C-alpha positions in Angstrom: 90.6 68.1 20.0 93.2 65.9 21.7 93.6 62.6 23.8 95.7 62.5 26.5 97.1 59.7 28.7 98.5 59.5 32.3 100.1 56.3 33.6 99.0 54.2 36.5 101.7 52.3 38.4 101.6 49.3 40.8 103.7 49.2 44.0 106.8 48.0 42.0 106.5 51.0 39.8 105.7 49.4 36.8 103.2 51.0 34.5 100.0 48.9 34.5 97.5 50.9 33.0 96.9 54.4 31.1 94.0 56.9 32.0 92.8 58.1 28.9 91.8 62.0 29.0 90.0 64.4 26.8 91.8 67.6 26.0 90.4 70.5 23.9 93.7 72.2 23.1 97.4 71.8 23.1 98.0 73.4 26.3 96.4 70.4 27.8 93.3 72.0 29.3 90.3 69.5 29.8 87.7 72.1 28.9 84.8 69.6 29.5 81.5 71.0 29.2 79.7 67.7 28.0 81.0 64.5 29.7 79.0 62.3 27.3 80.5 64.1 24.3 84.1 64.0 25.5 83.9 60.5 26.5 82.7 59.7 22.9 85.4 61.7 21.4 88.0 60.0 23.3 86.6 56.5 22.3 86.4 57.4 18.8 90.2 58.7 18.8 91.5 55.7 20.4 89.5 53.0 18.4 89.6 54.8 14.9 92.4 57.3 14.6 95.2 56.7 16.8 94.6 52.9 17.6 94.4 51.0 20.9 97.9 49.7 20.6 99.4 52.8 20.0 97.7 54.5 23.1 97.7 51.7 25.5 100.4 49.0 24.4 99.8 45.9 26.5 97.9 47.7 29.5 94.4 48.6 30.3 92.8 51.8 29.7 90.9 53.7 32.3 88.2 55.7 30.8 86.0 58.5 32.7 82.5 57.6 32.1 79.2 59.4 32.7 76.2 57.5 33.5 74.9 58.1 30.3 77.9 56.5 28.4 77.6 53.6 30.9 74.1 52.9 29.7 74.6 53.7 25.7 75.3 51.3 23.1 78.8 53.0 22.4 80.1 51.1 25.1 80.0 47.9 23.1 82.4 49.1 20.9 85.4 48.8 23.6 87.1 45.7 23.8 86.0 45.0 27.3 89.3 43.2 28.5 91.3 46.3 27.8 89.2 48.9 29.9 88.5 50.1 33.1 85.1 52.1 33.3 85.5 55.0 35.9 82.0 55.9 37.4 82.6 59.6 38.0 82.2 61.2 41.4 79.1 63.1 40.5 77.1 60.2 39.5 74.2 58.9 41.6 74.9 55.5 42.9 71.5 53.9 42.0 70.5 50.4 41.9 70.0 50.5 38.2 73.8 51.7 38.0 74.8 48.9 40.1 72.9 46.4 38.0 74.3 48.0 34.8 78.1 47.8 36.4 77.3 44.0 37.1 76.3 43.5 33.6 79.5 45.3 32.2 81.8 43.3 34.6 79.9 40.1 33.4 80.8 41.3 29.7 84.8 41.3 30.9 85.1 45.3 32.0 86.5 46.3 35.0 84.4 49.1 37.1 86.6 51.7 39.4 84.7 54.6 41.4 86.3 57.8 40.6 87.6 60.8 43.1 86.4 59.1 46.3 87.1 61.3 49.4 85.0 59.4 52.0 83.0 56.2 52.2 79.7 57.4 52.8 76.7 54.7 53.4 75.7 54.8 49.9 79.1 54.4 48.3 79.9 51.3 51.0 76.7 49.8 49.7 77.7 50.1 46.1 81.2 48.6 46.5 79.9 45.5 45.5 79.2 46.5 42.0 83.2 47.8 41.5 86.4 46.2 41.4 88.6 49.6 42.0 88.4 52.5 44.2 90.3 55.7 43.3 91.2 57.8 46.4 91.3 61.5 45.8 94.4 61.7 47.8 94.8 65.3 48.5 91.3 65.5 49.9 91.7 62.8 52.5 92.9 63.6 55.9 96.1 61.6 56.7 94.3 60.2 59.9 91.5 58.8 58.1 93.4 57.3 55.1 94.6 54.0 56.6 91.1 53.1 57.8 89.6 53.8 54.4 92.2 51.7 52.8 91.7 48.9 55.2 87.9 49.0 54.8 88.4 48.9 50.8 90.6 45.8 51.0 88.5 43.9 53.3 85.8 44.5 50.7 88.2 42.9 48.3 88.7 46.0 46.2 91.9 47.5 44.7 92.9 50.8 46.0 94.3 53.4 43.6 95.8 56.6 45.2 95.2 59.3 42.5 96.6 63.1 42.4 99.8 62.0 44.0 102.1 64.8 43.4 105.1 64.5 45.8 107.4 61.8 47.0 106.0 62.0 50.5 102.6 61.4 49.4 103.5 58.4 47.4 105.3 57.0 50.6 102.3 57.7 52.5 100.0 55.8 50.0 102.5 52.9 50.0 102.4 52.8 53.9 98.6 52.9 53.8 98.4 49.9 51.7 97.4 51.5 48.4 97.8 49.2 45.4 97.9 51.4 42.5 99.3 54.9 41.9 98.6 57.9 39.6 99.6 61.6 39.6 102.2 64.4 38.5 104.6 62.9 41.0 105.0 60.2 38.3 104.0 61.8 35.1 101.6 64.5 33.8 99.2 63.6 31.1 100.6 63.4 27.7 98.9 64.7 24.6 98.5 62.0 21.9 96.2 63.0 19.0 94.8 66.0 17.0 91.7 66.2 15.3 
């Protein structure tokens, strides 16, 4: 089993974070069947085998988290100031999850919503519990992205354009006002550690 990382850049092009990803083979395929087990494996590898400093250096790590992981005691193993916890797109945005995100933020974590394609009413209400919104760039119509970014920025959120694969997409995300950027245009995930 492997851990991979993919850089997240700011508007100046500086790497400000690394997303940590599970990979189950050298080809770099995710092969995720159990999100909780995959996140747990990534945490164990980063904390125990590879080491936070060698994986992240002096930047934050973004970590995909199932709701099960967000409510588990394993999360207490992570140094809060070093991690952004990503609430996955298929997670139900319940009041209990909102309370848990608030508690995690109080503990020093930052919270991100992953793979956002539209701002539905439930998501809009949940924004008070998060710091960063990751826009699933290829799935958002060009005519809608500006209004989405404006709405998120008015709510005080950092906006990350993810899955940016071409220069023109990066330029469009910059024009729209996105704060952070991630995707193959900048770098493919880099494999780091083996079992």
